[in-house]
C-alpha positions as CSV (number, residue, x, y, z in Angstrom):
1,X,184.8,28.9,-4.7
2,X,182.7,28.4,-2.3
3,X,180.0,30.5,-1.3
4,X,176.9,29.3,1.1
5,X,177.6,28.5,4.8
6,X,179.7,25.7,5.3
7,X,178.0,22.5,6.6
8,X,179.4,19.4,8.5
9,X,176.4,16.8,7.9
10,X,174.4,15.9,5.6
11,X,171.5,14.7,7.4
12,X,169.2,12.8,4.5
13,X,173.2,10.9,4.0
14,X,173.8,10.7,8.2
15,X,170.4,9.1,8.2
16,X,170.2,7.2,5.1
17,X,173.1,5.1,6.2
18,X,171.7,4.8,9.3
19,X,168.9,3.9,8.7
20,X,168.6,1.7,5.2
21,X,170.4,-0.9,6.4
22,X,168.6,-1.2,9.9
23,X,165.2,-1.0,7.8
24,X,166.1,-3.3,5.1
25,X,167.6,-6.7,7.9
26,X,164.7,-5.6,9.8
27,X,161.6,-6.3,7.1
28,X,164.6,-9.2,6.0
29,X,163.6,-10.5,10.0
30,X,160.1,-10.3,9.6
31,X,159.9,-12.5,6.1
32,X,162.3,-14.5,7.3
33,X,159.7,-15.3,10.2
34,X,156.3,-15.2,8.0
35,X,157.7,-17.0,5.1
36,X,160.3,-19.7,7.0
37,X,159.7,-20.3,10.3
38,X,160.0,-24.0,9.4
39,X,164.1,-23.0,8.6
40,X,165.6,-23.3,5.6
41,X,168.2,-21.9,3.7
42,X,165.9,-19.5,2.5
43,X,165.4,-18.7,6.4
44,X,169.3,-18.6,6.6
45,X,170.2,-16.3,3.7
46,X,167.1,-13.8,5.1
47,X,168.3,-14.2,8.9
48,X,172.0,-14.0,8.2
49,X,173.1,-12.2,5.3
50,X,171.7,-8.3,5.9
51,X,172.8,-8.5,9.7
52,X,176.1,-9.1,8.0
53,X,175.6,-7.1,4.6
54,X,174.2,-4.4,7.4
55,X,177.9,-4.2,9.3
56,X,179.8,-4.2,6.7
57,X,178.5,-1.4,5.4
58,X,178.7,0.5,8.8
59,X,182.1,-0.1,9.8
60,X,183.5,0.1,6.0
61,X,181.0,2.1,3.6
62,X,181.3,5.1,4.6
63,X,185.3,5.4,4.9
64,X,185.0,3.8,1.3
65,X,183.2,7.3,-0.2
66,X,184.7,9.2,2.4
67,X,188.1,8.5,0.4
68,X,187.3,8.3,-2.9
69,X,185.3,12.1,-2.7
70,X,188.7,13.0,-0.6
71,X,191.2,11.8,-3.4
72,X,188.6,13.3,-5.8
73,X,188.6,16.5,-4.2
74,X,192.5,16.2,-4.2
75,X,192.6,15.8,-7.8
76,X,190.4,19.0,-8.9
77,X,192.2,21.3,-6.3
78,X,195.5,19.5,-8.4
79,X,193.1,20.6,-12.0
80,X,192.4,24.1,-10.9
81,X,195.6,25.5,-9.2
82,X,195.1,25.5,-6.1
83,X,198.7,24.9,-4.6
84,X,198.2,22.7,-1.2
85,X,200.7,23.7,0.9
86,X,199.7,21.8,3.8
87,X,197.4,19.1,4.3
88,X,195.8,17.5,7.1
89,X,192.9,13.7,6.3
90,X,191.4,12.8,9.8
91,X,188.6,10.2,9.9
92,X,186.2,13.1,9.7
93,X,187.6,15.6,8.2
94,X,190.4,16.9,5.4
95,X,191.6,20.3,5.7
96,X,194.1,21.8,3.3
97,X,195.8,24.7,2.9
98,X,196.6,27.1,0.0
99,X,199.2,30.0,1.9
100,X,199.8,31.6,-1.5
101,X,196.4,32.5,-2.2
102,X,194.5,33.2,1.3
103,X,192.3,29.7,0.7
104,X,191.1,26.9,2.3
105,X,189.5,23.7,1.2
106,X,187.4,21.3,3.9
107,X,185.1,18.1,3.2
108,X,183.4,16.6,6.1
109,X,182.4,12.6,6.6
110,X,179.3,13.1,7.5
111,X,178.9,15.9,4.0
112,X,181.5,13.8,1.6
113,X,179.5,14.8,-1.6
114,X,179.9,18.9,-1.0
115,X,183.1,20.1,-0.8
116,X,184.0,23.4,0.1
117,X,187.4,25.8,-1.6
118,X,186.8,29.4,0.7
119,X,188.9,32.5,0.9
120,X,190.4,31.8,4.7
121,X,189.4,35.4,5.5
122,X,185.8,34.1,6.6
123,X,187.4,31.9,9.5
124,X,187.3,34.0,12.5
125,X,189.0,32.5,15.2
126,X,192.0,29.3,15.1
127,X,192.7,27.7,18.1
128,X,194.8,24.1,19.5
129,X,193.6,21.8,21.9
130,X,195.7,19.6,23.5
131,X,193.0,18.4,25.7
132,X,195.0,18.4,29.0
133,X,192.8,17.4,31.9
134,X,193.4,15.8,35.1
135,X,195.6,17.1,38.3
136,X,199.0,16.5,39.2
137,X,200.5,12.5,38.5
138,X,197.3,12.1,36.2
139,X,197.5,15.0,34.2
140,X,197.1,13.6,30.6
141,X,195.4,13.9,27.5
142,X,193.5,10.6,24.9
143,X,193.0,13.6,22.9
144,X,194.6,16.3,20.7
145,X,193.1,18.7,17.7
146,X,193.2,22.4,16.5
147,X,189.8,23.9,15.8
148,X,188.7,26.7,13.4
149,X,185.0,28.7,13.6
150,X,184.2,29.4,10.1
151,X,181.0,30.8,9.0
152,X,179.9,30.8,12.4
153,X,180.5,26.6,12.8
154,X,183.1,25.0,14.5
155,X,185.7,22.8,13.3
156,X,187.2,20.4,15.5
157,X,190.8,18.2,12.9
158,X,192.2,15.3,15.8
159,X,195.5,15.2,15.5
160,X,195.5,12.7,17.9
161,X,193.4,10.2,19.4
162,X,192.7,7.1,21.6
163,X,191.2,5.5,24.3
164,X,193.6,5.7,27.4
165,X,195.3,9.0,28.6
166,X,199.0,10.0,28.1
167,X,201.1,12.0,29.9
168,X,201.6,15.3,28.5
169,X,205.0,15.3,28.1
170,X,204.9,11.6,25.9
171,X,206.0,11.2,22.0
172,X,201.7,10.8,20.9
173,X,200.4,13.9,22.2
174,X,203.9,16.1,21.5
175,X,203.5,14.4,18.5
176,X,199.6,15.0,18.0
177,X,200.3,19.1,19.2
178,X,202.6,19.8,16.7
179,X,200.8,18.8,13.9
180,X,197.6,20.8,15.8
181,X,200.6,23.7,16.5
182,X,201.5,23.7,12.8
183,X,198.2,23.4,10.9
184,X,196.8,26.5,12.9
185,X,199.9,29.2,12.2
186,X,199.3,27.5,8.3
187,X,195.6,28.5,8.5
188,X,196.4,31.8,10.5
189,X,199.2,32.5,7.7
190,X,196.4,31.8,5.4
191,X,193.3,33.8,6.1
192,X,196.0,36.9,6.7
193,X,196.6,37.1,2.5
194,X,192.9,36.2,2.5
195,X,192.1,39.4,4.3
196,X,195.1,41.6,2.9
197,X,194.4,40.8,-0.8
198,X,190.5,41.8,-0.1
């Protein structure tokens, strides 16, 4: 198990992910403008390929890395005897709960090279957020999530997101609330077992 504090973001990785493709593209633009002002194949390569590759990297690179590291984490947990009673995958975080041993495992999108396997007793607060806002007939939500605080860090895991607001009685919202409540209950039970075993 990990003793170090939880970090949701690896800042060097985040900066490299964003800035290196941008820097390479800017350098290629500079070289293209400097050496291929009259156009030609070299200009096409320098002006077209780096931006396209950068966009593809920003769209898919992080997802591929995160999914690969998440798969590796699940394999490691299985071999270590971690009992994955509940697992929830979101775009930014994966939470795995071992209620039997009072543990949780975490991996974050912006910190994919660091896995956390922790006693659930380190969680200080657990709750569900249905995202409800608006008044009267405009009441609705575009995000449902479960949240917990561990090592003073608040972790929000979305169980439903949308770019539009849905009524609170819609199936999307109700399903999201059900998933969030289930994970919050699993975390609460794991926390109770972790505390009682100490």
